[in-house]
Biopython code that builds the backbone (N, CA, C, O; Angstrom):
import numpy as np
from Bio.PDB.StructureBuilder import StructureBuilder

atoms = [
    (1, "MET", "N", (103.725, 107.335, 97.353)),
    (1, "MET", "CA", (104.441, 106.009, 97.788)),
    (1, "MET", "C", (105.269, 105.422, 97.420)),
    (1, "MET", "O", (104.845, 104.427, 96.833)),
    (2, "ILE", "N", (106.510, 105.494, 97.438)),
    (2, "ILE", "CA", (108.469, 104.897, 97.508)),
    (2, "ILE", "C", (108.124, 103.150, 97.847)),
    (2, "ILE", "O", (108.032, 102.614, 98.951)),
    (3, "CYS", "N", (108.021, 102.695, 96.847)),
    (3, "CYS", "CA", (108.622, 100.858, 98.161)),
    (3, "CYS", "C", (110.082, 100.920, 98.170)),
    (3, "CYS", "O", (110.803, 101.657, 97.498)),
    (4, "VAL", "N", (110.394, 100.076, 98.994)),
    (4, "VAL", "CA", (112.037, 100.305, 99.034)),
    (4, "VAL", "C", (113.475, 99.565, 97.768)),
    (4, "VAL", "O", (114.644, 99.271, 98.014)),
    (5, "CYS", "N", (112.869, 99.507, 96.767)),
    (5, "CYS", "CA", (113.287, 99.044, 95.258)),
    (5, "CYS", "C", (113.287, 100.468, 94.765)),
    (5, "CYS", "O", (113.986, 100.809, 93.811)),
    (6, "GLY", "N", (112.212, 101.601, 95.660)),
    (6, "GLY", "CA", (112.985, 102.201, 94.672)),
    (6, "GLY", "C", (110.910, 102.461, 93.820)),
    (6, "GLY", "O", (110.336, 103.549, 93.848)),
    (7, "ALA", "N", (110.259, 101.115, 93.184)),
    (7, "ALA", "CA", (109.303, 102.042, 92.463)),
    (7, "ALA", "C", (108.181, 101.925, 93.459)),
    (7, "ALA", "O", (107.773, 101.205, 94.371)),
    (8, "ASN", "N", (107.794, 103.466, 92.518)),
    (8, "ASN", "CA", (106.027, 104.343, 93.175)),
    (8, "ASN", "C", (105.074, 103.064, 92.961)),
    (8, "ASN", "O", (104.941, 102.293, 92.010)),
    (9, "CYS", "N", (104.593, 103.130, 93.958)),
    (9, "CYS", "CA", (103.153, 102.632, 94.181)),
    (9, "CYS", "C", (101.911, 102.768, 93.058)),
    (9, "CYS", "O", (101.084, 102.096, 92.442)),
    (10, "ASP", "N", (102.635, 104.811, 93.345)),
    (10, "ASP", "CA", (100.901, 106.007, 93.050)),
    (10, "ASP", "C", (100.999, 105.302, 91.541)),
    (10, "ASP", "O", (99.833, 105.473, 91.185)),
    (11, "GLY", "N", (101.375, 104.904, 90.893)),
    (11, "GLY", "CA", (101.294, 104.772, 89.020)),
    (11, "GLY", "C", (100.567, 103.043, 89.139)),
    (11, "GLY", "O", (99.766, 102.421, 88.441)),
    (12, "CYS", "N", (101.052, 102.845, 89.928)),
    (12, "CYS", "CA", (100.636, 101.154, 89.781)),
    (12, "CYS", "C", (98.569, 100.495, 89.840)),
    (12, "CYS", "O", (97.603, 100.853, 90.515)),
    (13, "ILE", "N", (98.729, 99.640, 88.957)),
    (13, "ILE", "CA", (97.073, 99.550, 89.024)),
    (13, "ILE", "C", (97.170, 98.912, 89.804)),
    (13, "ILE", "O", (96.554, 99.316, 90.790)),
    (14, "HIS", "N", (97.742, 97.879, 89.963)),
    (14, "HIS", "CA", (97.152, 97.413, 91.240)),
    (14, "HIS", "C", (97.101, 97.784, 92.690)),
    (14, "HIS", "O", (96.898, 97.062, 93.667)),
    (15, "LEU", "N", (97.278, 98.768, 92.631)),
    (15, "LEU", "CA", (97.027, 99.468, 94.136)),
    (15, "LEU", "C", (96.131, 99.654, 94.185)),
    (15, "LEU", "O", (95.374, 100.303, 93.463)),
    (16, "ASN", "N", (95.926, 98.768, 95.636)),
    (16, "ASN", "CA", (94.197, 98.626, 96.502)),
    (16, "ASN", "C", (93.410, 98.069, 95.697)),
    (16, "ASN", "O", (92.400, 98.759, 95.559)),
    (17, "ASP", "N", (93.388, 96.942, 94.969)),
    (17, "ASP", "CA", (92.683, 96.200, 94.609)),
    (17, "ASP", "C", (93.593, 95.078, 95.037)),
    (17, "ASP", "O", (93.381, 94.754, 96.206)),
    (18, "GLU", "N", (94.576, 94.364, 94.420)),
    (18, "GLU", "CA", (95.487, 93.523, 94.306)),
    (18, "GLU", "C", (96.635, 93.825, 95.521)),
    (18, "GLU", "O", (97.186, 92.979, 96.226)),
    (19, "CYS", "N", (96.813, 95.232, 95.544)),
    (19, "CYS", "CA", (98.204, 94.947, 96.521)),
    (19, "CYS", "C", (98.079, 96.388, 97.202)),
    (19, "CYS", "O", (97.679, 97.284, 96.459)),
    (20, "ALA", "N", (98.389, 96.733, 98.593)),
    (20, "ALA", "CA", (98.342, 97.848, 99.780)),
    (20, "ALA", "C", (99.352, 98.840, 99.228)),
    (20, "ALA", "O", (99.155, 100.051, 99.135)),
    (21, "GLY", "N", (99.881, 98.530, 99.057)),
    (21, "GLY", "CA", (101.763, 98.835, 98.948)),
    (21, "GLY", "C", (103.103, 98.090, 99.562)),
    (21, "GLY", "O", (103.011, 97.629, 100.699)),
    (22, "CYS", "N", (104.050, 97.991, 99.011)),
    (22, "CYS", "CA", (104.589, 97.124, 99.404)),
    (22, "CYS", "C", (105.567, 97.714, 101.022)),
    (22, "CYS", "O", (106.491, 97.089, 101.542)),
    (23, "ASN", "N", (105.126, 98.729, 101.386)),
    (23, "ASN", "CA", (105.517, 98.930, 102.776)),
    (23, "ASN", "C", (104.480, 98.084, 103.480)),
    (23, "ASN", "O", (104.479, 96.939, 103.932)),
    (24, "ALA", "N", (103.630, 99.028, 103.412)),
    (24, "ALA", "CA", (102.002, 98.625, 103.645)),
    (24, "ALA", "C", (101.590, 97.262, 104.629)),
    (24, "ALA", "O", (101.273, 96.978, 105.784)),
    (25, "ILE", "N", (101.862, 96.595, 103.170)),
    (25, "ILE", "CA", (102.409, 94.315, 103.686)),
    (25, "ILE", "C", (103.547, 94.298, 103.328)),
    (25, "ILE", "O", (103.559, 93.803, 102.201)),
    (26, "GLU", "N", (104.219, 94.477, 103.542)),
    (26, "GLU", "CA", (105.897, 94.229, 103.998)),
    (26, "GLU", "C", (106.290, 93.553, 103.052)),
    (26, "GLU", "O", (106.646, 92.392, 103.257)),
    (27, "GLY", "N", (106.321, 94.036, 101.940)),
    (27, "GLY", "CA", (106.828, 92.902, 100.931)),
    (27, "GLY", "C", (105.672, 92.076, 100.019)),
    (27, "GLY", "O", (105.562, 92.070, 98.793)),
    (28, "LYS", "N", (104.795, 91.338, 101.091)),
    (28, "LYS", "CA", (103.956, 90.405, 100.879)),
    (28, "LYS", "C", (103.777, 90.626, 100.100)),
    (28, "LYS", "O", (102.953, 91.323, 100.693)),
    (29, "VAL", "N", (103.598, 90.888, 98.786)),
    (29, "VAL", "CA", (103.072, 91.765, 97.244)),
    (29, "VAL", "C", (102.092, 90.288, 96.434)),
    (29, "VAL", "O", (102.250, 89.071, 96.528)),
    (30, "TYR", "N", (101.316, 90.944, 95.839)),
    (30, "TYR", "CA", (100.099, 89.901, 94.919)),
    (30, "TYR", "C", (101.268, 89.157, 94.122)),
    (30, "TYR", "O", (100.955, 87.977, 93.965)),
    (31, "TRP", "N", (102.220, 89.391, 93.699)),
    (31, "TRP", "CA", (102.750, 88.617, 92.065)),
    (31, "TRP", "C", (104.407, 87.270, 92.522)),
    (31, "TRP", "O", (105.049, 86.391, 91.947)),
    (32, "ALA", "N", (104.362, 87.996, 93.966)),
    (32, "ALA", "CA", (105.623, 87.467, 94.649)),
    (32, "ALA", "C", (105.376, 85.709, 94.518)),
    (32, "ALA", "O", (106.335, 84.969, 94.738)),
    (33, "GLN", "N", (103.609, 84.959, 94.035)),
    (33, "GLN", "CA", (103.249, 83.527, 93.631)),
    (33, "GLN", "C", (103.443, 83.221, 92.987)),
    (33, "GLN", "O", (103.447, 82.044, 92.625)),
    (34, "TYR", "N", (103.752, 84.263, 92.416)),
    (34, "TYR", "CA", (104.638, 83.896, 90.128)),
    (34, "TYR", "C", (105.573, 83.214, 90.283)),
    (34, "TYR", "O", (105.734, 82.160, 89.668)),
    (35, "ILE", "N", (106.769, 83.905, 91.554)),
    (35, "ILE", "CA", (107.947, 83.534, 90.978)),
    (35, "ILE", "C", (107.908, 82.227, 92.456)),
    (35, "ILE", "O", (108.802, 81.383, 92.398)),
    (36, "GLY", "N", (107.265, 82.161, 93.238)),
    (36, "GLY", "CA", (106.862, 80.580, 94.417)),
    (36, "GLY", "C", (107.497, 81.648, 95.425)),
    (36, "GLY", "O", (108.685, 81.331, 95.391)),
    (37, "ALA", "N", (107.406, 82.562, 96.166)),
    (37, "ALA", "CA", (108.509, 83.503, 97.006)),
    (37, "ALA", "C", (106.641, 83.984, 98.256)),
    (37, "ALA", "O", (105.508, 84.386, 97.989)),
    (38, "ASP", "N", (107.196, 83.700, 99.198)),
    (38, "ASP", "CA", (105.951, 84.679, 100.313)),
    (38, "ASP", "C", (105.350, 86.140, 99.898)),
    (38, "ASP", "O", (104.271, 86.726, 99.808)),
    (39, "ILE", "N", (107.009, 86.386, 99.669)),
    (39, "ILE", "CA", (107.306, 87.971, 100.192)),
    (39, "ILE", "C", (108.813, 88.575, 98.858)),
    (39, "ILE", "O", (110.002, 88.315, 98.673)),
    (40, "CYS", "N", (108.151, 89.127, 98.482)),
    (40, "CYS", "CA", (109.469, 89.787, 97.395)),
    (40, "CYS", "C", (110.959, 89.889, 97.742)),
    (40, "CYS", "O", (111.190, 90.600, 98.720)),
    (41, "PRO", "N", (111.814, 89.433, 97.257)),
    (41, "PRO", "CA", (112.748, 88.855, 97.676)),
    (41, "PRO", "C", (113.696, 90.407, 97.955)),
    (41, "PRO", "O", (114.373, 90.622, 98.960)),
    (42, "VAL", "N", (113.554, 91.159, 97.027)),
    (42, "VAL", "CA", (113.895, 92.746, 97.317)),
    (42, "VAL", "C", (113.590, 93.016, 98.364)),
    (42, "VAL", "O", (114.587, 92.925, 99.080)),
    (43, "TYR", "N", (112.156, 93.520, 99.287)),
    (43, "TYR", "CA", (111.955, 93.623, 99.917)),
    (43, "TYR", "C", (112.511, 93.011, 101.648)),
    (43, "TYR", "O", (112.443, 93.404, 102.813)),
    (44, "LYS", "N", (113.057, 91.841, 100.886)),
    (44, "LYS", "CA", (113.525, 90.944, 101.926)),
    (44, "LYS", "C", (114.813, 90.990, 102.228)),
    (44, "LYS", "O", (115.331, 90.354, 103.146)),
    (45, "CYS", "N", (115.498, 91.899, 101.312)),
    (45, "CYS", "CA", (117.167, 91.398, 100.939)),
    (45, "CYS", "C", (116.941, 92.834, 102.025)),
    (45, "CYS", "O", (117.210, 92.735, 103.222)),
    (46, "VAL", "N", (116.473, 94.004, 101.480)),
    (46, "VAL", "CA", (116.622, 94.989, 102.214)),
    (46, "VAL", "C", (115.978, 94.994, 103.757)),
    (46, "VAL", "O", (116.574, 95.771, 104.503)),
    (47, "LYS", "N", (115.199, 94.483, 104.186)),
    (47, "LYS", "CA", (115.482, 94.234, 105.887)),
    (47, "LYS", "C", (115.987, 93.326, 106.264)),
    (47, "LYS", "O", (115.755, 93.157, 107.462)),
    (48, "GLU", "N", (116.727, 92.451, 105.747)),
    (48, "GLU", "CA", (118.074, 91.908, 106.660)),
    (48, "GLU", "C", (119.166, 92.514, 106.646)),
    (48, "GLU", "O", (120.184, 92.199, 107.262)),
    (49, "LYS", "N", (119.002, 93.445, 105.916)),
    (49, "LYS", "CA", (120.874, 94.116, 105.340)),
    (49, "LYS", "C", (120.646, 94.763, 106.504)),
    (49, "LYS", "O", (121.567, 94.841, 107.317)),
    (50, "GLY", "N", (118.782, 95.607, 106.915)),
    (50, "GLY", "CA", (118.891, 96.621, 108.351)),
    (50, "GLY", "C", (118.846, 97.877, 107.382)),
    (50, "GLY", "O", (119.012, 98.941, 107.980)),
    (51, "TYR", "N", (118.612, 98.003, 105.682)),
    (51, "TYR", "CA", (118.373, 99.223, 105.099)),
    (51, "TYR", "C", (116.952, 99.732, 105.336)),
    (51, "TYR", "O", (115.954, 99.012, 105.387)),
    (52, "ARG", "N", (116.974, 100.767, 105.446)),
    (52, "ARG", "CA", (115.424, 102.057, 104.805)),
    (52, "ARG", "C", (115.052, 101.497, 103.482)),
    (52, "ARG", "O", (113.884, 101.137, 103.335)),
    (53, "ASN", "N", (116.043, 101.354, 102.322)),
    (53, "ASN", "CA", (116.115, 100.748, 100.824)),
    (53, "ASN", "C", (116.665, 100.498, 99.748)),
    (53, "ASN", "O", (116.985, 99.352, 100.064)),
    (54, "CYS", "N", (117.047, 100.601, 98.741)),
    (54, "CYS", "CA", (118.148, 99.565, 98.305)),
    (54, "CYS", "C", (119.033, 100.921, 98.041)),
    (54, "CYS", "O", (120.041, 100.744, 97.357)),
    (55, "GLY", "N", (118.804, 102.100, 98.449)),
    (55, "GLY", "CA", (119.538, 103.354, 97.909)),
    (55, "GLY", "C", (120.823, 103.257, 98.413)),
    (55, "GLY", "O", (121.897, 103.723, 98.032)),
    (56, "ALA", "N", (120.320, 102.171, 99.866)),
    (56, "ALA", "CA", (121.764, 102.490, 101.414)),
    (56, "ALA", "C", (122.642, 101.329, 100.689)),
    (56, "ALA", "O", (123.731, 101.169, 101.239)),
    (57, "CYS", "N", (122.426, 100.582, 99.697)),
    (57, "CYS", "CA", (123.175, 99.469, 99.263)),
    (57, "CYS", "C", (124.534, 100.157, 98.373)),
    (57, "CYS", "O", (124.553, 101.222, 97.756)),
    (58, "SER", "N", (125.452, 99.317, 98.519)),
    (58, "SER", "CA", (127.136, 99.381, 97.382)),
    (58, "SER", "C", (126.305, 98.834, 95.982)),
    (58, "SER", "O", (126.428, 99.354, 94.873)),
    (59, "GLN", "N", (125.333, 97.527, 96.340)),
    (59, "GLN", "CA", (125.572, 97.047, 94.617)),
    (59, "GLN", "C", (123.891, 96.728, 94.546)),
    (59, "GLN", "O", (123.209, 95.704, 94.499)),
    (60, "ILE", "N", (123.605, 98.270, 94.564)),
    (60, "ILE", "CA", (122.350, 98.184, 93.474)),
    (60, "ILE", "C", (122.785, 98.625, 92.305)),
    (60, "ILE", "O", (123.846, 99.194, 92.563)),
    (61, "PRO", "N", (122.427, 98.742, 90.324)),
    (61, "PRO", "CA", (121.039, 97.592, 90.079)),
    (61, "PRO", "C", (121.827, 96.788, 90.749)),
    (61, "PRO", "O", (122.993, 96.984, 90.406)),
    (62, "CYS", "N", (121.650, 95.374, 92.135)),
    (62, "CYS", "CA", (121.859, 93.901, 91.350)),
    (62, "CYS", "C", (121.758, 92.547, 90.972)),
    (62, "CYS", "O", (122.044, 92.382, 89.786)),
    (63, "GLU", "N", (121.471, 91.603, 91.535)),
    (63, "GLU", "CA", (121.150, 90.927, 90.105)),
    (63, "GLU", "C", (119.562, 90.918, 90.501)),
    (63, "GLU", "O", (118.734, 90.803, 89.597)),
    (64, "LEU", "N", (119.229, 91.016, 91.598)),
    (64, "LEU", "CA", (117.734, 90.440, 92.509)),
    (64, "LEU", "C", (116.753, 91.601, 91.017)),
    (64, "LEU", "O", (115.909, 91.453, 90.133)),
    (65, "TRP", "N", (117.504, 92.522, 91.527)),
    (65, "TRP", "CA", (116.506, 94.001, 90.873)),
    (65, "TRP", "C", (116.341, 93.469, 88.886)),
    (65, "TRP", "O", (115.327, 93.428, 88.190)),
    (66, "ILE", "N", (117.911, 93.121, 88.501)),
    (66, "ILE", "CA", (117.870, 92.806, 86.798)),
    (66, "ILE", "C", (117.208, 91.474, 86.812)),
    (66, "ILE", "O", (116.955, 91.178, 85.644)),
    (67, "SER", "N", (116.661, 90.164, 87.967)),
    (67, "SER", "CA", (116.317, 89.048, 86.906)),
    (67, "SER", "C", (115.017, 89.525, 87.945)),
    (67, "SER", "O", (114.103, 88.734, 87.711)),
    (68, "LEU", "N", (114.744, 90.152, 88.615)),
    (68, "LEU", "CA", (112.948, 90.447, 88.400)),
    (68, "LEU", "C", (111.999, 91.309, 87.852)),
    (68, "LEU", "O", (111.124, 92.026, 88.336)),
    (69, "LYS", "N", (112.504, 90.988, 86.374)),
    (69, "LYS", "CA", (111.904, 91.221, 85.340)),
    (69, "LYS", "C", (109.973, 91.438, 85.328)),
    (69, "LYS", "O", (109.476, 90.841, 86.283)),
    (70, "ASP", "N", (109.190, 91.978, 84.659)),
    (70, "ASP", "CA", (108.240, 91.362, 84.603)),
    (70, "ASP", "C", (108.160, 91.467, 83.210)),
    (70, "ASP", "O", (108.192, 92.496, 82.534)),
    (71, "PRO", "N", (108.016, 89.928, 82.726)),
    (71, "PRO", "CA", (107.556, 89.266, 82.409)),
    (71, "PRO", "C", (107.178, 90.175, 80.254)),
    (71, "PRO", "O", (107.613, 90.118, 79.103)),
    (72, "SER", "N", (105.946, 90.959, 81.231)),
    (72, "SER", "CA", (104.793, 92.349, 79.932)),
    (72, "SER", "C", (105.919, 92.866, 79.618)),
    (72, "SER", "O", (105.790, 92.836, 78.394)),
    (73, "TRP", "N", (107.158, 93.422, 79.837)),
    (73, "TRP", "CA", (107.839, 93.954, 79.999)),
    (73, "TRP", "C", (109.418, 93.759, 78.762)),
    (73, "TRP", "O", (110.387, 93.014, 78.912)),
    (74, "SER", "N", (109.151, 94.656, 77.712)),
    (74, "SER", "CA", (110.429, 94.320, 77.316)),
    (74, "SER", "C", (112.009, 94.726, 77.947)),
    (74, "SER", "O", (112.364, 95.406, 78.910)),
    (75, "GLU", "N", (112.392, 94.325, 77.402)),
    (75, "GLU", "CA", (113.630, 94.472, 78.201)),
    (75, "GLU", "C", (114.205, 95.724, 77.806)),
    (75, "GLU", "O", (115.397, 95.750, 78.114)),
    (76, "GLU", "N", (113.747, 96.953, 77.144)),
    (76, "GLU", "CA", (114.017, 98.329, 76.930)),
    (76, "GLU", "C", (113.052, 98.955, 78.812)),
    (76, "GLU", "O", (113.375, 99.653, 79.773)),
    (77, "GLU", "N", (111.780, 98.110, 78.367)),
    (77, "GLU", "CA", (111.182, 98.947, 79.690)),
    (77, "GLU", "C", (111.667, 98.392, 80.878)),
    (77, "GLU", "O", (111.630, 99.063, 81.909)),
    (78, "HIS", "N", (112.131, 97.225, 80.870)),
    (78, "HIS", "CA", (112.819, 96.270, 82.092)),
    (78, "HIS", "C", (114.200, 97.693, 82.886)),
    (78, "HIS", "O", (114.527, 97.968, 84.041)),
    (79, "GLN", "N", (114.621, 98.231, 81.506)),
    (79, "GLN", "CA", (116.366, 98.628, 81.719)),
    (79, "GLN", "C", (115.857, 100.265, 82.531)),
    (79, "GLN", "O", (116.432, 100.846, 83.451)),
    (80, "LYS", "N", (114.066, 100.843, 81.473)),
    (80, "LYS", "CA", (114.105, 102.225, 81.939)),
    (80, "LYS", "C", (113.715, 102.310, 83.103)),
    (80, "LYS", "O", (114.047, 103.165, 83.924)),
    (81, "SER", "N", (112.507, 100.845, 83.337)),
    (81, "SER", "CA", (112.254, 100.931, 84.989)),
    (81, "SER", "C", (113.112, 101.196, 86.376)),
    (81, "SER", "O", (112.757, 101.764, 87.409)),
    (82, "ILE", "N", (114.913, 100.313, 85.875)),
    (82, "ILE", "CA", (115.801, 100.094, 86.461)),
    (82, "ILE", "C", (116.298, 101.705, 87.158)),
    (82, "ILE", "O", (116.470, 102.212, 88.266)),
    (83, "GLN", "N", (116.375, 102.040, 85.861)),
    (83, "GLN", "CA", (117.223, 103.711, 85.629)),
    (83, "GLN", "C", (116.022, 104.143, 86.570)),
    (83, "GLN", "O", (116.374, 104.765, 87.572)),
    (84, "ASP", "N", (114.792, 103.941, 86.432)),
    (84, "ASP", "CA", (114.333, 105.090, 86.903)),
    (84, "ASP", "C", (114.332, 105.564, 88.875)),
    (84, "ASP", "O", (114.530, 106.519, 89.627)),
    (85, "ARG", "N", (113.900, 103.880, 88.886)),
    (85, "ARG", "CA", (114.612, 103.574, 90.495)),
    (85, "ARG", "C", (115.209, 104.134, 91.266)),
    (85, "ARG", "O", (114.986, 104.642, 92.365)),
    (86, "LEU", "N", (116.379, 103.970, 90.338)),
    (86, "LEU", "CA", (117.885, 104.237, 90.617)),
    (86, "LEU", "C", (117.517, 105.877, 91.175)),
    (86, "LEU", "O", (117.547, 106.491, 92.242)),
    (87, "SER", "N", (117.134, 106.160, 89.647)),
    (87, "SER", "CA", (116.625, 108.010, 90.459)),
    (87, "SER", "C", (116.369, 108.372, 91.429)),
    (87, "SER", "O", (117.078, 109.077, 92.147)),
    (88, "ILE", "N", (114.998, 107.851, 91.719)),
    (88, "ILE", "CA", (114.179, 107.976, 92.592)),
    (88, "ILE", "C", (114.709, 107.927, 94.240)),
    (88, "ILE", "O", (114.518, 108.763, 95.123)),
    (89, "LEU", "N", (115.644, 106.272, 94.310)),
    (89, "LEU", "CA", (116.369, 106.483, 95.292)),
    (89, "LEU", "C", (117.562, 106.962, 95.544)),
    (89, "LEU", "O", (118.300, 106.663, 96.483)),
    (90, "LYS", "N", (117.755, 107.755, 94.642)),
    (90, "LYS", "CA", (119.264, 108.641, 94.903)),
    (90, "LYS", "C", (118.857, 109.896, 95.376)),
    (90, "LYS", "O", (119.361, 110.580, 96.267)),
    (91, "GLY", "N", (117.620, 110.168, 94.479)),
    (91, "GLY", "CA", (117.006, 111.205, 95.177)),
    (91, "GLY", "C", (116.597, 111.377, 96.859)),
    (91, "GLY", "O", (116.360, 112.489, 97.332)),
    (92, "SER", "N", (116.541, 109.786, 97.895)),
    (92, "SER", "CA", (116.416, 110.430, 98.914)),
    (92, "SER", "C", (117.002, 110.169, 99.928)),
    (92, "SER", "O", (116.657, 110.111, 101.109)),
    (93, "ARG", "N", (118.574, 109.901, 99.034)),
    (93, "ARG", "CA", (119.956, 109.585, 100.647)),
    (93, "ARG", "C", (119.467, 110.444, 101.426)),
    (93, "ARG", "O", (119.966, 110.623, 102.537)),
]
sb = StructureBuilder()
sb.init_structure("model")
sb.init_model(0)
sb.init_chain("A")
sb.init_seg("    ")
for serial, (resi, resn, name, xyz) in enumerate(atoms, 1):
    if name == "N":
        sb.init_residue(resn, " ", resi, " ")
    sb.init_atom(name, np.array(xyz, "f"), 0.0, 1.0, " ", f" {name:<3s}", serial, name[0])
structure = sb.get_structure()
């Protein structure tokens, strides 16, 4: 299960407990509350632009991707996540 940002929900420890997957819950991910939002800003952006996913946008990785770093990750882990998601989205175009 791939999210609009290219994240793979299947490997997430929160899948089925706190989250049914970004697409299934229309971006209303559990962690959005921690950034003062009701919906994932990336999901919202994709839907507002009418894209299927971020892979359709010429600006990826954008400032949203860069700013939405899991606070438990190192900068290296965050950058690897961005590269992994880019690879996934490039493969699904």
